[in-house]
C-alpha positions in Angstrom: 72.6 104.9 71.3 75.7 107.1 71.2 75.7 110.4 72.9 75.5 113.3 70.4 77.7 115.8 72.2 80.8 115.8 74.4 81.2 118.8 76.7 84.7 119.3 78.0 84.7 121.9 80.8 88.2 122.9 82.0 89.3 125.7 84.3 92.3 126.9 82.3 94.0 126.9 79.0 96.5 123.9 79.1 94.2 121.7 81.3 93.0 120.2 78.1 96.4 119.3 76.8 97.6 117.9 80.1 94.6 115.9 81.2 92.3 114.6 78.4 93.9 114.4 75.0 93.7 110.6 75.3 89.9 110.7 75.9 89.3 112.8 72.8 91.5 110.5 70.6 89.9 107.3 71.9 86.3 108.3 72.1 85.8 111.0 69.5 84.0 108.6 67.1 81.2 108.3 69.7 80.3 112.0 69.2 78.8 114.1 66.4 80.1 117.2 68.1 82.8 118.1 70.8 82.4 121.4 72.7 85.5 122.5 74.6 84.7 125.2 77.2 87.4 127.0 79.2 86.2 128.9 82.3 89.1 131.4 82.3 91.5 133.2 80.1 95.1 134.3 80.4 96.6 136.6 77.8 100.0 134.9 77.8 98.4 131.6 76.8 95.7 132.7 74.3 97.6 132.5 71.1 99.4 129.3 72.0 96.2 127.6 73.1 94.5 128.6 69.8 97.4 127.0 67.8 97.3 123.9 70.0 93.5 123.6 69.6 94.0 123.8 65.8 96.4 120.9 65.9 94.0 118.9 68.1 91.1 119.7 65.7 93.2 118.4 62.8 93.8 115.1 64.7 90.1 114.5 65.3 87.5 113.6 62.8 84.7 115.1 64.9 83.5 118.7 64.7 85.2 120.8 67.4 83.9 124.0 68.9 85.8 126.2 71.4 84.2 128.6 73.9 86.0 130.8 76.4 83.8 132.1 79.3 86.5 134.7 79.9 86.7 134.8 83.7 90.0 135.6 85.5 92.2 132.8 86.6 92.2 132.1 90.4 88.8 133.9 90.8 86.3 131.2 89.8 85.1 130.6 93.3 84.4 134.3 93.7 82.4 134.3 90.4 80.8 130.9 91.0 77.1 131.8 90.2 78.0 133.9 87.2 80.3 131.2 85.9 77.6 128.5 86.4 75.0 130.5 84.5 77.4 131.2 81.6 78.3 127.5 81.5 74.7 126.2 81.6 73.7 128.5 78.8 76.1 126.5 76.6 74.3 123.2 77.2 71.7 122.0 74.8 69.3 120.0 77.0 67.4 118.7 73.9 70.5 116.6 73.0 72.2 113.7 74.7 75.5 115.0 76.1 78.4 113.8 78.2 80.5 115.8 80.6 84.3 115.5 80.9 85.8 117.8 83.6 87.9 118.1 86.7 87.6 115.8 89.7 86.3 116.7 93.2 89.6 115.6 94.7 91.6 118.5 93.5 93.6 121.1 95.4 93.2 123.9 92.9 90.2 126.2 93.8 89.5 126.9 90.2 89.3 123.2 89.4 87.0 122.6 92.3 84.6 125.4 91.2 84.5 123.9 87.7 83.8 120.4 89.1 81.0 121.6 91.4 79.3 123.5 88.5 79.6 120.5 86.2 78.3 118.2 88.9 75.0 120.1 88.8 74.4 118.5 85.4 75.0 114.9 86.7 71.4 113.8 86.3 71.1 115.3 82.8 74.3 113.8 81.4 74.5 110.3 79.9 78.1 110.1 81.0 80.0 112.0 83.6 83.8 111.5 83.7 86.5 113.4 85.5 90.3 113.5 84.8 93.5 113.6 86.7 95.2 117.0 86.8 98.6 118.2 88.2 96.8 119.4 91.4 94.8 116.2 92.0 94.9 114.8 95.5 94.1 111.1 96.3 92.8 110.6 92.8 91.2 107.2 92.4 91.0 106.3 88.7 88.8 103.5 87.3 89.3 104.2 83.6 92.7 104.1 81.9 93.6 105.2 78.4 96.8 104.0 77.0 98.8 106.4 74.8 101.1 105.5 72.0 104.6 107.0 72.3 103.8 109.2 69.3 100.7 110.7 71.0 102.5 111.0 74.3 105.4 113.0 72.6 102.7 115.1 70.8 101.0 115.8 74.1 104.3 116.9 75.6 105.1 119.1 72.6 101.7 120.9 72.9 102.4 121.6 76.6 105.9 122.9 76.1 104.6 125.4 73.6 103.7 127.4 76.6 106.3 129.6 78.2 107.1 128.3 81.7 108.2 131.8 82.9 104.8 133.3 82.2 102.8 131.1 84.5 100.2 132.9 86.5 100.7 131.0 89.7 102.0 131.7 93.1 105.0 129.6 92.7 105.8 131.1 89.3 107.0 127.7 88.1 105.6 125.5 85.4 107.0 122.4 87.1 104.2 120.1 86.0 105.3 120.6 82.4 108.3 118.3 83.0 108.1 115.3 80.7 108.2 112.8 83.5 105.4 114.6 85.3 103.1 114.6 82.2 103.3 110.8 82.3 102.7 110.4 86.1 99.5 108.5 85.2 101.6 105.5 84.2 102.6 105.1 87.9 98.9 104.7 88.8 98.5 102.1 86.1 101.4 100.0 87.5 99.4 99.2 90.6 96.5 97.6 88.6 98.0 96.4 85.4 101.2 94.6 86.3 100.5 92.1 83.5 99.8 94.7 80.9 102.1 97.6 81.6 101.0 100.9 80.1 104.2 102.9 79.5 102.2 106.0 78.6 98.6 106.6 79.7 96.0 109.0 81.1 93.7 108.3 83.9 90.1 109.1 84.6 87.2 108.4 87.0 83.8 107.4 85.6 81.0 108.6 87.8 78.3 107.7 85.3 78.4 105.9 82.0 75.2 105.0 80.1 75.3 103.4 76.7 
């Protein structure tokens, strides 16, 4: 039996475009409904993210819903309990649902908060999958999704719609938007797929997958 709903829980606007477009494109037919929830907002990204999400929705045949929990970036650990309650209120426990979110091996405190909150639903989800992000550390993938060049170029275009100079980060640099960096997952695939090289791909870790 297919799961009815995919819940994608990300910390920031642009995490979706960087980390899990491939999952949506490959697996969207498994779902009747996809719910994308961002934990935080950032004024400089709101309009761009909305346009990007419209493009993504047009590429998918599945109904797409977007929810912004509207917390401040870089403050998710401080608002952990409030964020958890707001996120859990978005879950329909009467339906089968899958969770797609950040990994526990991540250096970004916002990403860690989102992972830990999501992990509280591990026993309820039919599938629990995490993705690689620019701040992942010692990421150990066990699920690889190959991207066509067309989809890889589209992914990069969505990311570069954002203005690098308006990043709300301590470094004030959008270095991970570089095109080579957006395809760093292909380096991971080389280790395990020497006979079937994936020139463009995304990487994930499956914690739980029940069909």
